[in-house]
C-alpha atoms as a printed R data frame, in Angstrom:
    type eleno elety resid chain resno       x       y       z
1   ATOM     1    CA   MET     A     1 101.146 101.372  84.695
2   ATOM     2    CA   THR     A     2  99.523  98.102  86.039
3   ATOM     3    CA   ALA     A     3  97.309  97.759  89.158
4   ATOM     4    CA   ILE     A     4  95.074  94.738  88.904
5   ATOM     5    CA   CYS     A     5  93.518  93.293  92.315
6   ATOM     6    CA   ASN     A     6  92.010  89.869  91.959
7   ATOM     7    CA   GLY     A     7  91.392  90.385  88.237
8   ATOM     8    CA   THR     A     8  89.645  94.016  88.439
9   ATOM     9    CA   ASP     A     9  91.949  96.992  86.767
10  ATOM    10    CA   LEU     A    10  92.696  99.643  89.181
11  ATOM    11    CA   SER     A    11  94.939 101.339  87.301
12  ATOM    12    CA   GLU     A    12  92.729 104.547  86.438
13  ATOM    13    CA   LEU     A    13  91.891 104.864  90.060
14  ATOM    14    CA   VAL     A    14  95.482 104.655  91.259
15  ATOM    15    CA   GLY     A    15  96.955 108.377  91.483
16  ATOM    16    CA   TYR     A    16 100.342 108.908  90.030
17  ATOM    17    CA   GLY     A    17 101.748 105.342  90.585
18  ATOM    18    CA   TYR     A    18 102.496 103.511  93.600
19  ATOM    19    CA   LYS     A    19 105.784 102.988  95.619
20  ATOM    20    CA   ILE     A    20 107.657  99.602  95.616
21  ATOM    21    CA   GLY     A    21 110.018  98.451  98.157
22  ATOM    22    CA   ARG     A    22 111.500  95.113  99.488
23  ATOM    23    CA   GLU     A    23 112.188  94.334 102.858
24  ATOM    24    CA   ALA     A    24 114.340  91.243 103.921
25  ATOM    25    CA   GLN     A    25 112.541  88.340 105.575
26  ATOM    26    CA   ILE     A    26 115.068  86.817 108.106
27  ATOM    27    CA   THR     A    27 114.788  83.663 110.192
28  ATOM    28    CA   ALA     A    28 114.772  83.905 113.906
29  ATOM    29    CA   GLN     A    29 118.126  84.907 115.546
30  ATOM    30    CA   VAL     A    30 119.672  82.086 117.387
31  ATOM    31    CA   THR     A    31 122.759  82.540 119.920
32  ATOM    32    CA   THR     A    32 125.092  79.405 120.219
33  ATOM    33    CA   LEU     A    33 126.945  78.421 123.056
34  ATOM    34    CA   ASP     A    34 130.192  80.212 121.931
35  ATOM    35    CA   GLY     A    35 127.994  83.432 121.830
36  ATOM    36    CA   VAL     A    36 127.807  83.881 118.328
37  ATOM    37    CA   ASP     A    37 124.248  85.136 116.824
38  ATOM    38    CA   HIS     A    38 123.112  83.342 113.764
39  ATOM    39    CA   SER     A    39 120.272  84.217 111.365
40  ATOM    40    CA   ALA     A    40 119.645  83.896 107.576
41  ATOM    41    CA   LYS     A    41 117.998  85.867 104.963
42  ATOM    42    CA   ILE     A    42 115.146  83.778 103.692
43  ATOM    43    CA   ARG     A    43 114.172  86.080 100.827
44  ATOM    44    CA   ASP     A    44 113.281  89.791 100.022
45  ATOM    45    CA   ARG     A    45 109.379  90.411 100.401
46  ATOM    46    CA   VAL     A    46 107.926  93.059  98.202
47  ATOM    47    CA   LYS     A    47 105.706  96.086  99.974
48  ATOM    48    CA   ILE     A    48 103.686  98.303  97.842
49  ATOM    49    CA   TYR     A    49 102.064 101.545  98.803
50  ATOM    50    CA   VAL     A    50  99.155 102.393  96.538
51  ATOM    51    CA   PRO     A    51  97.303 105.653  96.882
52  ATOM    52    CA   PHE     A    52  94.004 106.086  95.149
53  ATOM    53    CA   VAL     A    53  92.713 109.296  93.436
54  ATOM    54    CA   ALA     A    54  89.640 110.927  94.834
55  ATOM    55    CA   LEU     A    55  86.679 108.433  94.408
56  ATOM    56    CA   THR     A    56  83.019 108.731  94.139
57  ATOM    57    CA   ILE     A    57  81.083 106.756  96.373
58  ATOM    58    CA   SER     A    58  80.268 104.031  93.819
59  ATOM    59    CA   GLN     A    59  84.026 103.760  93.063
60  ATOM    60    CA   LEU     A    60  84.932 103.891  96.810
61  ATOM    61    CA   SER     A    61  82.402 100.989  97.300
62  ATOM    62    CA   SER     A    62  83.859  98.749  94.512
63  ATOM    63    CA   VAL     A    63  87.371  99.301  95.565
64  ATOM    64    CA   LEU     A    64  86.460  98.511  99.382
65  ATOM    65    CA   GLN     A    65  85.029  95.272  98.278
66  ATOM    66    CA   LEU     A    66  88.019  93.907  96.682
67  ATOM    67    CA   PHE     A    67  89.578  94.096 100.224
68  ATOM    68    CA   PRO     A    68  86.779  92.190 102.322
69  ATOM    69    CA   ASP     A    69  88.637  90.718 105.313
70  ATOM    70    CA   SER     A    70  92.101  92.019 106.636
71  ATOM    71    CA   SER     A    71  93.212  88.268 107.279
72  ATOM    72    CA   ALA     A    72  92.543  87.447 103.610
73  ATOM    73    CA   TYR     A    73  95.260  87.508 100.758
74  ATOM    74    CA   VAL     A    74  94.456  89.401  97.677
75  ATOM    75    CA   THR     A    75  96.364  88.743  94.118
76  ATOM    76    CA   TRP     A    76  97.830  91.769  92.916
77  ATOM    77    CA   ARG     A    77  99.322  92.445  89.404
78  ATOM    78    CA   TYR     A    78 101.883  95.189  89.252
79  ATOM    79    CA   PHE     A    79 104.833  96.179  87.106
80  ATOM    80    CA   ASP     A    80 107.846  95.363  88.945
81  ATOM    81    CA   PRO     A    81 110.874  97.470  87.737
82  ATOM    82    CA   LYS     A    82 113.496  95.063  89.166
83  ATOM    83    CA   LEU     A    83 112.165  92.292  86.818
84  ATOM    84    CA   GLY     A    84 111.113  94.936  84.092
85  ATOM    85    CA   ALA     A    85 107.975  93.129  83.677
86  ATOM    86    CA   ASP     A    86 104.439  92.453  85.194
87  ATOM    87    CA   ARG     A    87 104.227  90.171  87.973
88  ATOM    88    CA   ASP     A    88 101.354  88.327  89.833
89  ATOM    89    CA   ALA     A    89 101.630  87.704  93.704
90  ATOM    90    CA   GLN     A    90  99.616  87.304  96.812
91  ATOM    91    CA   PHE     A    91  99.637  90.083  99.375
92  ATOM    92    CA   LEU     A    92  98.340  90.771 102.669
93  ATOM    93    CA   PHE     A    93  96.689  94.093 102.751
94  ATOM    94    CA   GLU     A    94  96.403  97.228 105.342
95  ATOM    95    CA   LEU     A    95  93.944  99.655 104.266
96  ATOM    96    CA   ASP     A    96  94.422 103.148 105.443
97  ATOM    97    CA   ASP     A    97  91.059 104.808 105.406
98  ATOM    98    CA   ALA     A    98  91.200 106.713 108.886
99  ATOM    99    CA   ASN     A    99  91.723 110.045 107.061
100 ATOM   100    CA   LEU     A   100  89.009 109.716 104.467
101 ATOM   101    CA   MET     A   101  88.212 113.460 103.369
102 ATOM   102    CA   VAL     A   102  85.020 114.397 101.469
103 ATOM   103    CA   HIS     A   103  84.782 117.199  98.980
104 ATOM   104    CA   TYR     A   104  82.434 118.249  96.207
105 ATOM   105    CA   HIS     A   105  82.953 118.844  92.647
106 ATOM   106    CA   ASN     A   106  80.066 119.789  90.380
107 ATOM   107    CA   GLY     A   107  77.746 118.413  92.930
108 ATOM   108    CA   VAL     A   108  79.463 115.072  92.933
109 ATOM   109    CA   GLU     A   109  80.615 113.924  96.329
110 ATOM   110    CA   TYR     A   110  84.273 112.561  96.348
111 ATOM   111    CA   TRP     A   111  86.476 110.621  98.954
112 ATOM   112    CA   GLY     A   112  90.181 111.371  99.242
113 ATOM   113    CA   GLY     A   113  92.901 109.802 101.155
114 ATOM   114    CA   LEU     A   114  92.332 106.065 100.612
115 ATOM   115    CA   SER     A   115  95.487 103.950 100.232
116 ATOM   116    CA   VAL     A   116  96.314 100.426 100.671
117 ATOM   117    CA   THR     A   117  99.475  98.796 101.965
118 ATOM   118    CA   LEU     A   118 100.351  95.435 100.395
119 ATOM   119    CA   THR     A   119 103.008  93.109 102.049
120 ATOM   120    CA   GLU     A   120 104.077  89.981  99.994
121 ATOM   121    CA   ARG     A   121 102.836  86.637 101.429
């Protein structure tokens, strides 16, 4: 599995993989004088949902630093099953850290529940 963000390999920190979908990007709908609605599909835009495994504080900090500003784009390399190959693309991101849960294992603090949704530029 390939999961590389801005050159940093996150494959080991991504749980059991990620979910890839596509959504149509469509032009604005226009109604002509004859009452017919017109719009056109521009392209399919990739959306990727990436759940992370439970992370130590150090790992969590490293991951969060890769996503500094929600208005910035990140470059993400992933395996695209439609192409059958790895692909690099720029994505906007949305971090879902609202439900971070802390647990301890052998005295080490782990944070779970972090995920990111990537939407192709």
